[in-house]
Every structure is written in C-alpha cells, then in structure tokens.
PALUMGU-528292 format. One record per residue (C-alpha): residue number from 1; y, x, z. Coordinates in Angstrom, 3 decimals, always signed. Each point is the difference from the previous one (the first is absolute). Layout:
! PALUMGU-528292
PT   seq         c2         c1         c3
PT   NUM          Y          X          Z
...
END
This chain:
! PALUMGU-528292
PT   seq         c2         c1         c3
PT     1    -25.171    -31.161     +2.974
PT     2     +2.599     -2.630     +0.246
PT     3     -0.965     -2.589     +3.078
PT     4     +2.287     -2.095     +2.918
PT     5     +0.999     +3.844     +1.273
PT     6     +1.518     +0.971     -3.524
PT     7     +1.828     -3.800     -0.524
PT     8     +1.304     +0.624     +3.230
PT     9     +1.430     +3.510     -0.593
PT    10     +1.350     -1.705     -3.395
PT    11     +2.253     -2.423     +1.883
PT    12     +0.993     +2.742     +2.524
PT    13     +1.221     +2.206     -2.326
PT    14     +1.379     -2.746     -2.880
PT    15     +3.530     +0.330     +1.780
PT    16     +0.810     +3.480     -1.161
PT    17     +0.544     +1.085     +3.575
PT    18     -2.564     +3.043     +1.483
PT    19     -2.981     -1.300     +2.218
PT    20     -1.527     +2.948     +1.831
PT    21     -3.735     +0.590     -0.423
PT    22     -0.454     -0.068     +3.522
PT    23     +1.593     -3.527     +0.432
PT    24     -1.948     -1.458     -3.171
PT    25     -3.245     +1.475     +1.976
PT    26     +0.857     -1.937     +3.417
PT    27     +0.426     -3.140     -1.957
PT    28     -3.410     +0.358     -2.329
PT    29     -1.514     +1.466     +3.328
PT    30     -1.247     +3.362     -2.133
PT    31     +0.965     +3.280     -0.005
PT    32     +3.274     +1.678     -2.349
PT    33     -2.841     +2.169     -1.940
PT    34     -1.343     -3.688     -0.680
PT    35     +3.001     -1.613     -0.976
PT    36     +0.873     +2.952     -2.496
PT    37     -3.366     -1.194     -2.040
PT    38     +1.816     -3.274     -0.053
PT    39     +3.001     +1.362     -1.461
PT    40     -1.972     +2.017     -2.405
PT    41     -1.678     -3.806     -1.142
PT    42     +3.752     -1.040     -0.619
PT    43     +1.217     +3.031     -2.290
PT    44     -2.624     -0.352     -1.993
PT    45     +0.698     -3.382     -0.758
PT    46     +3.295     +0.994     -1.197
PT    47     +2.055     +0.390     +3.507
PT    48     +2.547     +2.188     +0.057
PT    49     -0.451     +0.785     +3.696
PT    50     +1.431     +3.479     +1.453
PT    51     -0.118     +1.364     +3.512
PT    52     +2.483     +2.496     +2.363
PT    53     -1.445     +1.371     +2.859
PT    54     +1.801     -1.273     +3.041
PT    55     +0.858     -3.500     -1.626
PT    56     -3.186     -0.951     -1.647
PT    57     -1.289     -2.249     -3.699
PT    58     +3.027     -1.524     -1.529
PT    59     -0.063     -1.576     -3.699
PT    60     +2.231     +1.446     -2.686
PT    61     +2.056     -3.782     -0.247
PT    62     -0.954     -3.091     +1.803
PT    63     -2.039     -2.316     -2.032
PT    64     -0.384     -3.928     +0.289
PT    65     -3.480     -0.921     +0.749
PT    66     -0.925     -3.418     -1.959
PT    67     -0.067     -3.312     +1.798
PT    68     -1.608     -3.069     -1.423
PT    69     +2.636     -2.368     +2.242
PT    70     +2.984     +2.061     -1.360
PT    71     -1.479     +0.339     -3.648
PT    72     -0.484     -4.014     +0.947
PT    73     +3.965     -0.373     +1.742
PT    74     +1.123     +1.863     -3.924
PT    75     -1.367     -2.808     -2.532
PT    76     +1.807     -1.823     -1.488
PT    77     -2.318     -3.529     +0.980
PT    78     -2.867     -0.036     +2.014
PT    79     -2.914     +2.180     -1.778
PT    80     -3.270     -2.061     -0.880
PT    81     -2.532     +2.083     +2.003
PT    82     -0.344     +2.635     +2.393
PT    83     +1.208     +3.108     -0.122
PT    84     -1.805     +3.287     +0.899
PT    85     +1.158     +3.214     +1.416
PT    86     -2.403     +3.023     +0.695
PT    87     +0.967     +3.898     +0.334
PT    88     -2.946     +1.631     -2.079
PT    89     -2.087     -1.597     -2.377
PT    90     -2.080     +1.294     -3.002
PT    91     +1.974     -1.844     -2.265
PT    92     +1.522     -3.527     +0.523
PT    93     -1.690     -1.595     -3.324
PT    94     -3.346     +1.302     +1.533
PT    95     +0.855     -1.877     +3.067
PT    96     +0.419     -3.075     -1.950
PT    97     -3.243     +0.363     -1.811
PT    98     -1.877     +0.584     +3.682
PT    99     +1.802     -2.683     +1.178
PT   100     -0.796     -2.564     -2.916
PT   101     -4.084     +1.378     -0.060
PT   102     +0.038     -1.142     +3.966
PT   103     +1.429     -3.290     -0.332
PT   104     +2.895     -0.028     +1.634
PT   105     +2.737     -0.884     -2.867
PT   106     -2.840     -3.008     -1.049
PT   107     +2.308     -2.682     +1.934
PT   108     +3.308     +1.927     -0.180
PT   109     +2.774     -1.119     -2.085
PT   110     +0.993     +2.619     -3.291
PT   111     +2.287     +2.625     +1.120
PT   112     -1.925     +1.137     +3.097
PT   113     +1.937     +3.590     +0.092
PT   114     -0.892     +3.845     +1.536
PT   115     +2.540     +2.686     +0.500
PT   116     -0.916     +3.209     +1.440
PT   117     +1.841     +3.475     +0.907
PT   118     -2.628     +2.131     -1.381
PT   119     -2.595     +0.229     -2.431
PT   120     -2.878     +2.605     -0.927
PT   121     -0.951     -1.300     -2.917
PT   122     +3.318     -1.514     -1.572
PT   123     -0.658     -0.578     -3.657
PT   124     +1.734     -1.003     -3.261
PT   125     -1.032     -1.266     -3.104
PT   126     -2.567     +1.877     -2.036
PT   127     -1.363     +1.401     +3.433
PT   128     +3.204     +2.668     +0.343
PT   129     +0.489     +1.077     +3.782
PT   130     +3.205     -1.873     +1.397
PT   131     +1.542     +2.267     +2.773
PT   132     +0.375     -2.100     +3.255
PT   133     +1.232     +1.689     +2.690
PT   134     +0.892     -1.279     +3.373
PT   135     +2.757     -2.093     +0.553
PT   136     +1.726     +1.193     -3.456
PT   137     -0.506     -3.135     -2.319
PT   138     -0.945     -3.405     +0.017
PT   139     -4.356     -0.674     -1.053
PT   140     -1.263     -3.228     -0.156
PT   141     -2.078     -2.673     -1.534
PT   142     -0.523     -3.710     -0.452
PT   143     -2.671     -2.058     -0.714
PT   144     +0.530     -3.024     -2.425
PT   145     -2.501     -2.288     -0.764
PT   146     +0.216     -1.607     -4.168
PT   147     -1.871     -3.272     -0.019
PT   148     +0.225     +0.141     -3.651
PT   149     -2.147     +2.938     -0.368
PT   150     +1.120     +3.530     -1.486
PT   151     +1.551     -1.271     -3.050
PT   152     +2.658     -1.355     +1.758
PT   153     +1.060     +3.600     +1.408
PT   154     +1.055     +1.750     -3.367
PT   155     +3.107     +2.033     +0.419
PT   156     -0.367     -0.653     +4.067
PT   157     +1.117     +4.185     +0.584
PT   158     +3.206     -0.659     -1.871
PT   159     +1.549     -2.771     +1.748
PT   160     -1.067     +1.643     +3.331
PT   161     +1.741     +2.678     -1.603
PT   162     +3.153     -2.468     -0.268
PT   163     -0.154     -1.124     +3.429
PT   164     +0.516     +3.563     +1.505
PT   165     +3.261     +0.745     -2.674
PT   166     +1.427     -3.221     +1.053
PT   167     -0.637     +0.320     +3.678
PT   168     +1.583     +3.766     +0.088
PT   169     +2.625     -1.244     -2.400
PT   170     +1.342     -2.739     +2.315
PT   171     -0.137     +2.316     +2.829
PT   172     +2.839     +2.315     -2.049
PT   173     -2.686     +2.923     -1.836
PT   174     +1.661     +0.699     -3.258
PT   175     -1.599     +1.636     -3.344
PT   176     -3.336     -1.752     +0.272
PT   177     -2.611     -0.347     -2.619
PT   178     -3.556     -1.122     -0.898
PT   179     -2.390     +2.255     -2.080
PT   180     -2.890     -2.124     -1.586
PT   181     -2.052     -1.171     +1.550
PT   182     +0.229     +1.096     +3.952
PT   183     +2.805     +2.195     +1.289
PT   184     +3.550     +0.166     +1.048
PT   185     +2.589     +2.606     -1.079
PT   186     +3.016     +0.722     +1.957
PT   187     +2.135     +2.051     -2.668
PT   188     -2.953     +1.012     -2.199
PT   189     -2.092     +0.951     +2.765
PT   190     -3.275     -2.038     +1.959
PT   191     +1.506     -1.544     +2.957
PT   192     -3.348     -2.595     +0.461
PT   193     -3.358     -0.404     -1.343
PT   194     -2.245     -3.182     -0.079
PT   195     -3.863     -0.499     -0.493
PT   196     -1.180     -3.157     -0.222
PT   197     -3.944     -0.555     +0.297
PT   198     -2.385     -2.570     -0.439
PT   199     -2.647     -1.226     +2.662
PT   200     -2.885     -2.309     -1.383
PT   201     -0.808     -1.311     -3.246
PT   202     +2.276     -1.652     -1.010
PT   203     -1.231     -2.806     -2.115
PT   204     +1.120     -3.316     +2.059
PT   205     +2.230     +1.842     +2.552
PT   206     +0.911     +3.846     +1.041
PT   207     +1.353     +1.565     +3.112
PT   208     +2.814     +2.421     -1.413
PT   209     +0.743     +3.063     +1.707
PT   210     +4.119     +0.883     -0.194
PT   211     +0.889     +3.512     +1.069
PT   212     +3.293     +2.091     +0.108
PT   213     +1.377     +2.780     +1.371
PT   214     +3.618     +0.407     -0.088
PT   215     +1.859     +3.432     +1.127
PT   216     +2.191     -0.047     +2.786
PT   217     +0.997     +3.288     +1.467
PT   218     -2.748     +2.688     -1.019
PT   219     -0.322     +3.261     +1.822
PT   220     +0.629     +3.304     -1.704
PT   221     -3.779     +1.103     +1.118
PT   222     -1.533     -2.284     -2.031
PT   223     +1.590     -0.345     -3.654
PT   224     -1.933     +3.167     -0.908
PT   225     -2.744     -2.530     -0.600
PT   226     +2.139     -2.448     -2.509
PT   227     -0.836     +1.168     -3.537
PT   228     +2.729     -2.170     -1.521
PT   229     +3.674     -0.700     +0.412
PT   230     +0.544     -2.620     +3.197
PT   231     +2.097     -1.040     +1.767
PT   232     +1.198     -1.901     +3.524
PT   233     +2.435     -1.871     +1.409
PT   234     +0.895     +2.034     +2.623
PT   235     +2.131     +2.018     -3.045
PT   236     +1.832     -2.825     -1.030
PT   237     +2.145     +0.176     +3.502
PT   238     -0.481     -3.781     +1.070
PT   239     -1.120     +0.149     +3.836
PT   240     -2.578     -3.097     -0.515
PT   241     -2.954     -0.600     +2.648
PT   242     -3.719     +0.355     -1.354
PT   243     -0.380     -2.736     +1.566
PT   244     +3.148     -2.553     -1.243
PT   245     -1.683     +1.799     -3.737
PT   246     -3.281     -1.133     +0.728
PT   247     +0.949     -3.799     +1.116
PT   248     +2.415     -0.276     -2.930
PT   249     -2.973     +1.234     -3.050
PT   250     -2.353     -2.401     +1.772
PT   251     +2.417     -2.795     -0.236
PT   252     +0.845     +0.442     -3.371
PT   253     -3.999     +1.223     -0.843
PT   254     -1.376     -3.575     +1.356
PT   255     +2.840     -2.068     -2.369
PT   256     -0.623     +1.867     -2.951
PT   257     -4.197     -0.335     +0.482
PT   258     +0.409     -3.847     +0.504
PT   259     +1.846     -0.409     -3.099
PT   260     -1.895     +2.262     -1.838
PT   261     -3.573     -1.870     +1.135
PT   262     +2.195     -3.141     -0.802
PT   263     +1.285     +1.136     -3.787
PT   264     -1.844     +3.340     -1.074
PT   265     +1.889     +3.050     -1.198
PT   266     +1.982     -1.876     -2.670
PT   267     +2.554     -0.780     +2.480
PT   268     +0.889     +3.320     +1.117
PT   269     +0.126     +2.068     -3.606
PT   270     +3.932     -0.090     +0.348
PT   271     +0.006     +1.078     +3.218
PT   272     -2.203     +2.906     -0.861
PT   273     +1.994     +0.698     -3.241
PT   274     +3.278     +0.224     +2.502
PT   275     -1.342     +2.887     +2.063
PT   276     -2.095     +1.758     -3.021
PT   277     +1.260     +4.032     +0.401
PT   278     -2.365     +0.660     -3.135
PT   279     +0.925     -2.679     -2.265
PT   280     +0.780     +1.186     -3.720
PT   281     -0.591     +3.239     +1.150
PT   282     -2.280     +2.496     -2.015
PT   283     -3.239     -0.079     +2.196
PT   284     -3.775     +1.500     -0.288
PT   285     -2.997     -2.085     +1.323
PT   286     -2.811     +1.462     +1.103
PT   287     -3.448     -1.752     -0.493
PT   288     -2.756     +2.014     +0.952
PT   289     -0.114     +2.623     -2.724
PT   290     +2.286     -2.509     -1.733
PT   291     +3.828     +0.990     -0.459
PT   292     +2.397     -2.511     -1.756
PT   293     +3.658     +0.749     -0.466
PT   294     +2.853     -2.998     -0.971
PT   295     +2.703     -1.291     +1.481
PT   296     -0.401     -2.525     +3.010
PT   297     +1.457     -4.048     -0.503
PT   298     -0.705     -0.690     +3.321
PT   299     -3.334     -2.565     +0.872
PT   300     -1.217     -2.906     -1.043
PT   301     -0.912     -3.580     +1.813
PT   302     -3.278     +1.507     +0.993
PT   303     +1.352     +3.432     +1.431
PT   304     -1.018     +1.985     -2.519
PT   305     +2.357     +3.063     -1.021
PT   306     +1.771     -0.380     -3.682
PT   307     +0.216     +2.571     -2.006
PT   308     +1.059     +0.653     -3.640
PT   309     -2.056     +2.000     -1.894
PT   310     +0.659     +1.009     -3.807
PT   311     +2.131     -2.948     +0.310
PT   312     -2.479     -2.724     +1.079
PT   313     +0.067     -0.899     +3.781
PT   314     -3.306     +0.262     +1.890
PT   315     -0.991     -1.332     +3.324
PT   316     -1.746     +1.968     +2.360
PT   317     -1.734     -0.846     +3.495
PT   318     -1.342     +2.047     +3.279
PT   319     -3.007     +2.135     -0.423
PT   320     +0.636     +4.065     -0.242
PT   321     +3.973     -0.191     -1.216
PT   322     +2.522     +2.291     +1.550
PT   323     +3.336     +0.159     -1.468
PT   324     +2.647     +2.555     -0.700
PT   325     +3.303     +0.397     -1.604
PT   326     -0.124     +2.206     -3.345
PT   327     +3.256     +1.373     -1.621
PT   328     +1.066     -1.758     -2.956
END
C-alpha cells in the first residue's frame, strides 16, 4: 500500500519530530488504525519508524526528501533535460524503459533522469538485488540516445563510474576507487554500482538506460541483506545533502556523456587508471564456468579489462565476469 496518504505521512515525519496518530488521522480523514497500516507500509520500504505511547510516531533520524528543484540548484550548470522524482518505483531503469516504450522520450533531449526514494525491485549487474531502502541512498536512471548505434557505447559503464568518482572527490570524499567494469569503492568496499541497459535494436541508433545506486546512509536493519562488503557516504563523516550530491553527480555525468559521445572511451583511459583500485593486483575473473587468474593491467581503449596471464596481456569484455582479488 503506497498512495497519497502514505506520501503525506512520509512528509509529516521527515523532520524527525513526533507526530501523533490522531494528528495524522485528522489530516487524512481516517482512523488511527488505518494510519497504522500506512506506517507499516513505510516500514516495509526500509524506513525506521518507532512509536511512543502518548507521543506518536517518529523517525529514528530526520531524512531529507529529494526535490527536483533542489537537485537542479545544486548542479554546476543548467542540465540538458528534465529531472523527475518519485517516492517508490519498481526500478528506475524500468521507469525509463516504460517511458521509452510509451514514446514519452521520443522528442526529449538526452539526459532525462528519474530519481526514486525507494525501489521495490532494484537490481544490479547479473540480476543481483540492489537493496534500496526509502530515503537512505540515491537511486537514479538517465536516458541517453546514441545516434551512432550500439558500437558507440563501448566502455560507457566505465565512464559513468569516472563521473561518479570525480563528483564525489569534488565533494571531499577521499579513498575512492573504481572496480572494473561498474563499481565504485570506498576503502575497498562497495559504495556505488552501475547498470547500463540497451533498448532497441541498436543498429542505426539506440536508447541507453544508465542506472546507478549510491549508498548514502544505510539503516542497520537493511544491511543484513547485503551480501558483500559495503560502504556509505555517511561513514566518511561529512554532512552532505542528498539533493546536493545528486546535482553534482548529474553535472559530471552529463558533461562526460557528451564528451564520450564525441570521442569514445579512448579519451578516458588515463582517468580510469587514476582511480583503478585493482591495477597491478593479482585477480581472478569468473566467466561462466571458466576462471582466469592473472595481474590486472588496467583497461584498453575500448574499456576491456587487461589481464596479464602467463606473461601475455589479454583483453576481456563484459559477459558473466566477476573480479576478485586473490593472494599473490
């Protein structure tokens, strides 16, 4: 259950102050029992709400709700297309897919972006679940149309990673790195993930959906569902607005996408290597049932992983590849 009443309750609680069930019931013309069901719906989306007899409901900590005007205000320049903000979607990538299918983006400029406070079916690479509690992180997807077709998108996910890292470094976040092909790390733990998907045949032109999730302040209750070492921006110790982070990331992303469209990935190789946290490390690639071990040597001009295997450097691309450090 999530509707305009749930939305109203979320806004009423966002400041972290107590709000009684009676107040919420009067404001929404319903019983306290009915309000309780909406509270449960918010809790199921990962919001940490507790109640105190005689005082009402309260968030464990205030949250800043996303706002398209605030995101635009935080951008370094006027963004090329519209920003939409939803409270709950199945996934932001699906939202863009549906907009493409309906023709809503046919005449739009590249760069239309959707943010959501929560996702019910957030996913990462290889279909893995992306834990997406309400108000705790940034989940967004951007539409970009490549008139040159799919061949012009080689290395795109790496460029998105560079954009996110450079934006976060500018905001004062240290110790960031990139893991090929689509993860952002903080002190060796995953801070952000990227999922790039293609819509259409991709022969003459193609619609690309660029999805990203950035952990901002994950509640302890949801972290048990994360199956790998993780990090969030909150632990860095900086007090950063989610709207501000979003505006800065979009600024860098739009700029780099325009450069990528003109010059391809070859123009970004050096920038990737500046942040590559696996370069010159002994690593293991998992490709289906096949495993390859060697020394990571960065990436080539197409964004392929360079791996030195038995004194020969080979290039690997996409597919079912995972990267793990192994002992030397």
